[in-house]
C-alpha positions as CSV (number, residue, x, y, z in Angstrom):
1,M,20.0,89.2,-41.2
2,A,22.1,88.0,-44.4
3,N,24.6,86.1,-42.1
4,V,21.8,84.1,-40.3
5,K,20.1,83.1,-43.1
6,K,23.5,82.2,-44.4
7,K,23.8,79.6,-41.4
8,S,20.0,78.6,-41.8
9,S,20.7,77.6,-45.5
10,T,23.8,75.9,-44.3
11,A,22.2,73.7,-41.6
12,K,19.5,72.9,-44.0
13,A,22.1,71.5,-46.6
14,K,23.6,69.3,-43.9
15,K,20.5,68.0,-43.2
16,S,20.0,66.7,-46.9
17,A,23.2,65.5,-47.2
18,K,22.9,63.3,-43.7
19,K,19.0,62.2,-45.8
20,I,20.5,61.3,-48.6
21,E,23.7,59.1,-46.9
22,K,20.9,57.7,-45.0
23,E,18.9,56.5,-48.3
24,K,21.8,55.4,-50.0
25,D,23.1,53.0,-46.9
26,L,19.4,51.3,-46.7
27,V,19.5,50.7,-50.5
28,L,22.8,49.2,-49.9
29,D,21.3,47.1,-47.5
30,E,18.3,46.2,-49.1
31,D,20.9,45.4,-52.1
32,L,22.8,43.2,-50.2
33,D,20.0,41.0,-48.3
34,E,19.1,40.4,-52.1
35,E,22.8,39.2,-52.9
36,I,22.3,37.1,-49.6
37,L,19.4,35.8,-50.6
38,E,20.3,35.0,-54.6
39,D,23.5,33.4,-53.2
40,D,23.3,29.4,-53.1
41,D,25.4,29.1,-50.0
42,F,22.5,31.4,-47.8
43,N,19.4,30.4,-49.6
44,L,17.7,26.8,-49.6
45,D,15.3,26.3,-52.5
46,D,12.9,23.2,-52.6
47,E,16.3,21.1,-54.3
48,D,18.1,21.3,-51.1
49,D,15.2,20.7,-49.2
50,D,14.5,17.7,-50.8
51,E,18.1,16.4,-51.1
52,L,18.2,16.8,-46.9
53,A,15.2,15.1,-46.5
54,L,16.5,12.1,-48.8
55,L,19.7,12.0,-46.9
56,E,17.8,12.2,-43.4
57,T,15.8,8.7,-44.7
58,E,18.8,7.3,-46.0
59,L,20.0,7.4,-42.6
60,E,16.8,6.6,-40.9
61,E,17.0,3.3,-43.3
62,V,20.6,2.9,-42.5
63,S,19.8,2.7,-38.7
64,S,16.8,0.6,-39.6
65,D,18.7,-2.1,-41.5
66,E,21.6,-1.8,-38.8
67,R,18.7,-2.9,-36.0
68,L,17.3,-5.3,-38.0
69,I,20.9,-6.9,-38.5
70,R,22.0,-7.0,-34.6
71,V,18.4,-8.3,-34.4
72,E,19.3,-11.3,-37.2
73,K,22.2,-12.1,-35.4
74,L,21.0,-12.2,-32.3
75,T,18.3,-14.3,-32.9
76,K,20.2,-16.4,-35.0
77,A,22.8,-16.8,-31.6
78,N,20.0,-17.9,-29.8
79,T,18.7,-20.6,-32.2
80,V,22.1,-21.7,-32.3
81,M,22.1,-21.8,-28.3
82,L,18.7,-23.3,-28.0
83,V,19.8,-26.2,-30.9
84,I,23.0,-27.5,-28.4
85,C,20.8,-27.1,-25.2
86,I,19.0,-29.6,-27.3
87,I,21.9,-31.9,-28.5
88,L,23.1,-31.4,-24.9
89,M,20.1,-32.4,-23.5
90,I,19.8,-35.3,-25.9
91,I,23.2,-36.5,-24.8
92,T,22.3,-36.5,-21.4
93,M,19.7,-38.4,-21.4
94,G,20.9,-41.0,-23.6
95,L,23.8,-41.3,-21.1
96,C,21.6,-41.3,-18.3
97,I,19.4,-44.3,-20.5
98,N,22.8,-46.4,-21.3
99,I,23.8,-45.9,-17.4
100,N,20.6,-47.3,-16.3
101,K,20.6,-49.7,-18.8
102,G,24.2,-50.8,-17.4
103,D,23.1,-50.8,-13.9
104,S,19.8,-52.5,-15.4
105,K,22.0,-54.8,-16.8
106,D,24.1,-55.5,-13.9
107,T,21.5,-56.0,-11.6
108,T,20.6,-58.8,-13.8
109,K,23.6,-60.1,-14.0
110,K,24.0,-59.9,-10.4
111,T,20.9,-61.5,-9.6
112,S,21.4,-64.2,-12.0
113,D,24.7,-64.4,-10.4
114,T,23.6,-64.6,-7.3
115,T,20.7,-66.9,-7.8
116,E,22.7,-69.3,-9.7
117,T,25.3,-69.1,-6.4
118,D,22.3,-69.8,-4.2
119,D,21.2,-72.9,-6.3
120,N,25.0,-74.1,-5.8
121,N,25.4,-73.3,-2.5
122,G,22.5,-72.5,-0.5
123,S,18.9,-73.5,-1.0
124,S,17.2,-71.5,-3.0
125,G,15.1,-72.8,-5.9
126,D,13.7,-76.3,-5.8
127,N,16.5,-78.4,-7.5
128,S,15.8,-81.5,-6.1
129,Y,16.9,-84.5,-7.0
130,S,16.2,-88.3,-6.4
131,T,18.0,-90.5,-4.3
132,A,16.2,-93.7,-4.4
133,S,19.1,-95.7,-6.6
134,F,21.6,-94.9,-3.6
135,K,22.1,-96.0,-0.5
136,T,22.5,-93.7,2.3
137,I,24.8,-93.4,5.2
138,K,26.9,-91.8,7.9
139,M,29.8,-91.1,8.5
140,K,30.0,-93.8,11.2
141,D,29.8,-96.4,9.3
142,I,31.7,-95.6,6.4
143,A,34.7,-97.3,7.6
144,K,32.6,-100.3,8.3
145,E,31.3,-100.3,4.7
146,S,34.5,-99.2,3.0
147,K,36.5,-102.3,4.9
148,N,38.9,-104.4,2.4
149,K,36.9,-103.2,-0.7
150,E,36.7,-99.7,-2.3
151,I,33.1,-97.7,-2.2
152,V,31.6,-94.5,-4.1
153,V,30.5,-92.2,-1.9
154,F,28.4,-89.1,-3.0
155,L,28.5,-86.0,-1.4
156,G,25.4,-84.1,-2.4
157,R,22.7,-82.3,-0.9
158,Q,19.2,-80.9,-1.9
159,G,18.8,-77.6,-3.3
160,C,22.2,-77.8,-5.2
161,Y,21.6,-76.9,-8.9
162,W,24.8,-78.8,-9.5
163,C,24.2,-82.0,-7.8
164,G,20.7,-82.2,-9.7
165,L,22.1,-82.5,-12.9
166,Y,25.7,-84.8,-11.6
167,A,23.1,-87.2,-9.5
168,P,21.5,-88.8,-12.6
169,I,24.4,-89.3,-14.3
170,I,26.2,-91.3,-11.3
171,G,23.1,-93.0,-10.9
172,M,22.8,-94.1,-14.0
173,A,26.6,-95.4,-14.0
174,A,25.5,-97.4,-10.9
175,E,22.8,-98.9,-12.6
176,E,24.3,-99.9,-15.7
177,N,27.1,-101.1,-14.1
178,K,26.1,-103.1,-10.7
179,F,27.8,-100.8,-8.3
180,D,26.5,-98.9,-4.3
181,V,26.5,-95.4,-4.7
182,Y,26.5,-94.6,-0.9
183,Y,25.0,-91.0,-0.3
184,L,26.2,-89.1,2.1
185,D,23.6,-85.6,2.8
186,F,25.7,-82.9,3.6
187,G,22.4,-80.8,3.9
188,S,21.4,-83.0,7.0
189,M,24.8,-81.4,8.5
190,V,25.1,-77.9,7.3
191,D,21.6,-75.7,7.8
192,F,21.7,-73.6,4.3
193,S,18.6,-72.2,4.8
194,L,19.6,-69.8,6.5
195,A,21.3,-66.5,5.3
196,R,24.7,-67.5,6.2
197,P,25.0,-71.1,6.4
198,A,25.3,-72.9,9.5
199,V,26.5,-76.1,10.9
200,S,23.5,-77.8,12.5
201,D,24.9,-81.4,12.7
202,E,28.4,-80.7,14.6
203,E,29.3,-84.5,15.4
204,E,28.5,-85.3,11.8
205,Y,30.4,-82.6,10.2
206,D,33.3,-82.7,12.5
207,A,33.9,-86.2,11.7
208,L,33.4,-85.4,7.7
209,T,36.0,-82.5,8.0
210,T,38.1,-84.6,9.9
211,F,38.0,-87.6,7.4
212,I,39.3,-85.3,4.7
213,D,41.9,-84.1,6.3
214,N,43.5,-86.7,7.2
215,S,43.3,-88.3,3.8
216,S,46.6,-87.5,1.2
217,Y,44.0,-85.2,-1.4
218,A,43.1,-82.8,1.4
219,S,45.2,-80.2,0.2
220,Q,43.6,-80.7,-3.2
221,I,40.2,-81.0,-2.1
222,A,39.2,-76.3,-2.4
223,D,39.0,-74.7,1.3
224,G,35.5,-75.2,2.3
225,I,33.5,-78.7,1.4
226,G,31.4,-77.9,-1.4
227,T,29.2,-80.1,-3.4
228,P,29.0,-82.4,-5.3
229,L,32.0,-84.4,-4.1
230,T,32.4,-88.2,-5.5
231,M,34.9,-89.8,-3.2
232,F,36.4,-93.4,-3.5
233,V,37.1,-94.8,-0.5
234,K,39.0,-98.1,0.8
235,N,39.7,-99.3,4.2
236,N,38.2,-96.0,5.4
237,K,40.5,-93.9,3.5
238,I,40.1,-91.7,0.5
239,V,42.0,-93.4,-2.4
240,N,40.5,-91.0,-5.4
241,F,37.8,-88.6,-5.9
242,I,36.2,-86.3,-8.3
243,G,35.3,-82.5,-7.4
244,G,32.4,-81.0,-8.3
245,Y,30.2,-82.1,-11.0
246,V,31.7,-83.8,-14.5
247,D,29.8,-85.2,-17.7
248,A,28.9,-89.0,-18.2
249,S,32.4,-89.4,-20.2
250,T,34.8,-87.9,-17.4
251,L,32.9,-89.9,-14.9
252,D,33.3,-93.7,-16.4
253,T,36.9,-92.5,-16.7
254,Y,37.6,-91.9,-13.3
255,L,34.9,-95.3,-12.5
256,K,37.2,-97.3,-15.3
257,K,40.4,-96.1,-13.4
258,E,39.2,-97.3,-9.7
259,G,37.6,-100.7,-12.0
260,F,34.1,-100.0,-11.1
261,I,33.5,-100.0,-15.3
262,K,35.3,-103.5,-16.6
């Protein structure tokens, strides 16, 4: 019986020892938890929470600033591009206006040149003048009228600008110096009312061209007969000529040389 009790007491002692050890381990665990909670590395108090919130705020502010900067840069880039586009449009419009003005000036100039050419060589415009102070003549009569004397033959036509300026000058000189001017109507030989002037009187035109070609001045008279043309004729031969318009002073020089002005 004694042995049994002893064993029973020993078993109880072991159980008590294990219980004490468990209680010690529990106390140690509780102490360790308290140390961890009190340690700065593991315990986040209110101050740490504020610092973390501040850091997050700063990150958000930095991110917002960056976004604003990007927006500003993009806005500036767009503004620069818009300004460049406006400048290019203005330059382009200016060039177009200048080109259009240039084209308009060229067109006006061409129209003016065409009008002047028509006035000089065609029948456009009035440019009429009086031939009352002249004696009308035909090619077939020149030989008779110029026999043994020198005569002045004025080849002209109505509608010729320079003829209109020249006719009063030579008419005045003839009246003042008492000599005759024989008027040869080139407009009766060639029809200038057409888009392309055409010979209307072949006989008269051929007689005129033959008359000029047989003279010593044929090479000096420009290709194609132009008006006004003043021919000094003697014995059916051209002895001198004035090609085109001249003023009164120049005409007087020719007239004195040919003996029409003393």
